[in-house]
ChimeraX commands (.cxc) that place a marker at each C-alpha (Angstrom):
marker #1 position 0.00,0.00,0.00 radius 0.5
marker #1 position 1.04,3.55,-0.57 radius 0.5
marker #1 position 1.78,5.69,2.49 radius 0.5
marker #1 position -1.55,7.55,2.29 radius 0.5
marker #1 position -3.49,4.29,2.07 radius 0.5
marker #1 position -1.57,2.86,5.04 radius 0.5
marker #1 position -2.41,5.92,7.14 radius 0.5
marker #1 position -6.08,5.71,6.20 radius 0.5
marker #1 position -6.13,1.98,7.01 radius 0.5
marker #1 position -4.58,2.51,10.42 radius 0.5
marker #1 position -6.81,5.45,11.25 radius 0.5
marker #1 position -10.10,3.73,10.37 radius 0.5
marker #1 position -9.52,0.03,10.78 radius 0.5
marker #1 position -6.85,-0.37,13.46 radius 0.5
marker #1 position -9.28,-1.33,16.21 radius 0.5
marker #1 position -10.74,-4.09,14.04 radius 0.5
marker #1 position -7.27,-5.21,12.96 radius 0.5
marker #1 position -6.13,-5.49,16.58 radius 0.5
marker #1 position -9.17,-7.55,17.55 radius 0.5
marker #1 position -8.45,-10.11,14.83 radius 0.5
marker #1 position -4.66,-9.98,14.95 radius 0.5
marker #1 position -4.35,-10.70,18.67 radius 0.5
marker #1 position -6.30,-12.90,21.03 radius 0.5
marker #1 position -6.93,-9.66,22.92 radius 0.5
marker #1 position -5.92,-6.21,21.69 radius 0.5
marker #1 position -2.79,-5.02,23.54 radius 0.5
marker #1 position -4.48,-1.74,24.53 radius 0.5
marker #1 position -7.36,-3.59,26.18 radius 0.5
marker #1 position -5.03,-6.07,27.86 radius 0.5
marker #1 position -3.08,-3.19,29.42 radius 0.5
marker #1 position -6.30,-1.62,30.79 radius 0.5
marker #1 position -7.52,-4.94,32.21 radius 0.5
marker #1 position -4.16,-5.70,33.84 radius 0.5
marker #1 position -3.98,-2.23,35.38 radius 0.5
marker #1 position -7.50,-2.51,36.82 radius 0.5
marker #1 position -6.82,-6.01,38.21 radius 0.5
marker #1 position -3.60,-4.80,39.86 radius 0.5
marker #1 position -5.23,-1.77,41.50 radius 0.5
marker #1 position -8.19,-3.86,42.69 radius 0.5
marker #1 position -10.90,-2.14,40.63 radius 0.5
marker #1 position -11.57,-5.30,38.58 radius 0.5
marker #1 position -12.12,-8.82,39.88 radius 0.5
marker #1 position -12.63,-11.75,37.53 radius 0.5
marker #1 position -14.95,-14.52,38.72 radius 0.5
marker #1 position -16.33,-17.64,37.04 radius 0.5
marker #1 position -20.12,-17.37,36.97 radius 0.5
marker #1 position -23.24,-18.00,34.92 radius 0.5
marker #1 position -25.20,-14.99,33.66 radius 0.5
marker #1 position -28.76,-15.20,35.04 radius 0.5
marker #1 position -30.19,-11.84,34.05 radius 0.5
marker #1 position -29.55,-8.36,32.68 radius 0.5
marker #1 position -31.33,-5.10,33.47 radius 0.5
marker #1 position -30.43,-1.79,31.86 radius 0.5
marker #1 position -31.44,1.82,32.23 radius 0.5
marker #1 position -30.03,5.07,30.88 radius 0.5
marker #1 position -27.06,5.07,33.29 radius 0.5
marker #1 position -26.32,1.49,34.31 radius 0.5
marker #1 position -26.35,-2.15,33.38 radius 0.5
marker #1 position -27.06,-4.59,36.21 radius 0.5
marker #1 position -26.01,-8.23,35.77 radius 0.5
marker #1 position -27.34,-11.03,37.92 radius 0.5
marker #1 position -24.71,-13.75,38.23 radius 0.5
marker #1 position -24.67,-17.24,39.73 radius 0.5
marker #1 position -21.10,-17.92,40.88 radius 0.5
marker #1 position -19.74,-21.35,39.97 radius 0.5
marker #1 position -20.00,-24.02,42.66 radius 0.5
marker #1 position -22.02,-21.66,44.85 radius 0.5
marker #1 position -18.91,-19.69,45.81 radius 0.5
marker #1 position -19.17,-15.92,46.16 radius 0.5
marker #1 position -16.11,-13.81,45.41 radius 0.5
marker link #1:1,2 radius 0.2
marker link #1:2,3 radius 0.2
marker link #1:3,4 radius 0.2
marker link #1:4,5 radius 0.2
marker link #1:5,6 radius 0.2
marker link #1:6,7 radius 0.2
marker link #1:7,8 radius 0.2
marker link #1:8,9 radius 0.2
marker link #1:9,10 radius 0.2
marker link #1:10,11 radius 0.2
marker link #1:11,12 radius 0.2
marker link #1:12,13 radius 0.2
marker link #1:13,14 radius 0.2
marker link #1:14,15 radius 0.2
marker link #1:15,16 radius 0.2
marker link #1:16,17 radius 0.2
marker link #1:17,18 radius 0.2
marker link #1:18,19 radius 0.2
marker link #1:19,20 radius 0.2
marker link #1:20,21 radius 0.2
marker link #1:21,22 radius 0.2
marker link #1:22,23 radius 0.2
marker link #1:23,24 radius 0.2
marker link #1:24,25 radius 0.2
marker link #1:25,26 radius 0.2
marker link #1:26,27 radius 0.2
marker link #1:27,28 radius 0.2
marker link #1:28,29 radius 0.2
marker link #1:29,30 radius 0.2
marker link #1:30,31 radius 0.2
marker link #1:31,32 radius 0.2
marker link #1:32,33 radius 0.2
marker link #1:33,34 radius 0.2
marker link #1:34,35 radius 0.2
marker link #1:35,36 radius 0.2
marker link #1:36,37 radius 0.2
marker link #1:37,38 radius 0.2
marker link #1:38,39 radius 0.2
marker link #1:39,40 radius 0.2
marker link #1:40,41 radius 0.2
marker link #1:41,42 radius 0.2
marker link #1:42,43 radius 0.2
marker link #1:43,44 radius 0.2
marker link #1:44,45 radius 0.2
marker link #1:45,46 radius 0.2
marker link #1:46,47 radius 0.2
marker link #1:47,48 radius 0.2
marker link #1:48,49 radius 0.2
marker link #1:49,50 radius 0.2
marker link #1:50,51 radius 0.2
marker link #1:51,52 radius 0.2
marker link #1:52,53 radius 0.2
marker link #1:53,54 radius 0.2
marker link #1:54,55 radius 0.2
marker link #1:55,56 radius 0.2
marker link #1:56,57 radius 0.2
marker link #1:57,58 radius 0.2
marker link #1:58,59 radius 0.2
marker link #1:59,60 radius 0.2
marker link #1:60,61 radius 0.2
marker link #1:61,62 radius 0.2
marker link #1:62,63 radius 0.2
marker link #1:63,64 radius 0.2
marker link #1:64,65 radius 0.2
marker link #1:65,66 radius 0.2
marker link #1:66,67 radius 0.2
marker link #1:67,68 radius 0.2
marker link #1:68,69 radius 0.2
marker link #1:69,70 radius 0.2
view
Protein backbone atom coordinates (compact mmCIF):
# COMPACT_ATOMS: atom_id res chain seq x y z
CA UNK A 1 0.00 0.00 0.00
CA UNK A 2 1.04 3.55 -0.57
CA UNK A 3 1.78 5.69 2.49
CA UNK A 4 -1.55 7.55 2.29
CA UNK A 5 -3.49 4.29 2.07
CA UNK A 6 -1.57 2.86 5.04
CA UNK A 7 -2.41 5.92 7.14
CA UNK A 8 -6.08 5.71 6.20
CA UNK A 9 -6.13 1.98 7.01
CA UNK A 10 -4.58 2.51 10.42
CA UNK A 11 -6.81 5.45 11.25
CA UNK A 12 -10.10 3.73 10.37
CA UNK A 13 -9.52 0.03 10.78
CA UNK A 14 -6.85 -0.37 13.46
CA UNK A 15 -9.28 -1.33 16.21
CA UNK A 16 -10.74 -4.09 14.04
CA UNK A 17 -7.27 -5.21 12.96
CA UNK A 18 -6.13 -5.49 16.58
CA UNK A 19 -9.17 -7.55 17.55
CA UNK A 20 -8.45 -10.11 14.83
CA UNK A 21 -4.66 -9.98 14.95
CA UNK A 22 -4.35 -10.70 18.67
CA UNK A 23 -6.30 -12.90 21.03
CA UNK A 24 -6.93 -9.66 22.92
CA UNK A 25 -5.92 -6.21 21.69
CA UNK A 26 -2.79 -5.02 23.54
CA UNK A 27 -4.48 -1.74 24.53
CA UNK A 28 -7.36 -3.59 26.18
CA UNK A 29 -5.03 -6.07 27.86
CA UNK A 30 -3.08 -3.19 29.42
CA UNK A 31 -6.30 -1.62 30.79
CA UNK A 32 -7.52 -4.94 32.21
CA UNK A 33 -4.16 -5.70 33.84
CA UNK A 34 -3.98 -2.23 35.38
CA UNK A 35 -7.50 -2.51 36.82
CA UNK A 36 -6.82 -6.01 38.21
CA UNK A 37 -3.60 -4.80 39.86
CA UNK A 38 -5.23 -1.77 41.50
CA UNK A 39 -8.19 -3.86 42.69
CA UNK A 40 -10.90 -2.14 40.63
CA UNK A 41 -11.57 -5.30 38.58
CA UNK A 42 -12.12 -8.82 39.88
CA UNK A 43 -12.63 -11.75 37.53
CA UNK A 44 -14.95 -14.52 38.72
CA UNK A 45 -16.33 -17.64 37.04
CA UNK A 46 -20.12 -17.37 36.97
CA UNK A 47 -23.24 -18.00 34.92
CA UNK A 48 -25.20 -14.99 33.66
CA UNK A 49 -28.76 -15.20 35.04
CA UNK A 50 -30.19 -11.84 34.05
CA UNK A 51 -29.55 -8.36 32.68
CA UNK A 52 -31.33 -5.10 33.47
CA UNK A 53 -30.43 -1.79 31.86
CA UNK A 54 -31.44 1.82 32.23
CA UNK A 55 -30.03 5.07 30.88
CA UNK A 56 -27.06 5.07 33.29
CA UNK A 57 -26.32 1.49 34.31
CA UNK A 58 -26.35 -2.15 33.38
CA UNK A 59 -27.06 -4.59 36.21
CA UNK A 60 -26.01 -8.23 35.77
CA UNK A 61 -27.34 -11.03 37.92
CA UNK A 62 -24.71 -13.75 38.23
CA UNK A 63 -24.67 -17.24 39.73
CA UNK A 64 -21.10 -17.92 40.88
CA UNK A 65 -19.74 -21.35 39.97
CA UNK A 66 -20.00 -24.02 42.66
CA UNK A 67 -22.02 -21.66 44.85
CA UNK A 68 -18.91 -19.69 45.81
CA UNK A 69 -19.17 -15.92 46.16
CA UNK A 70 -16.11 -13.81 45.41
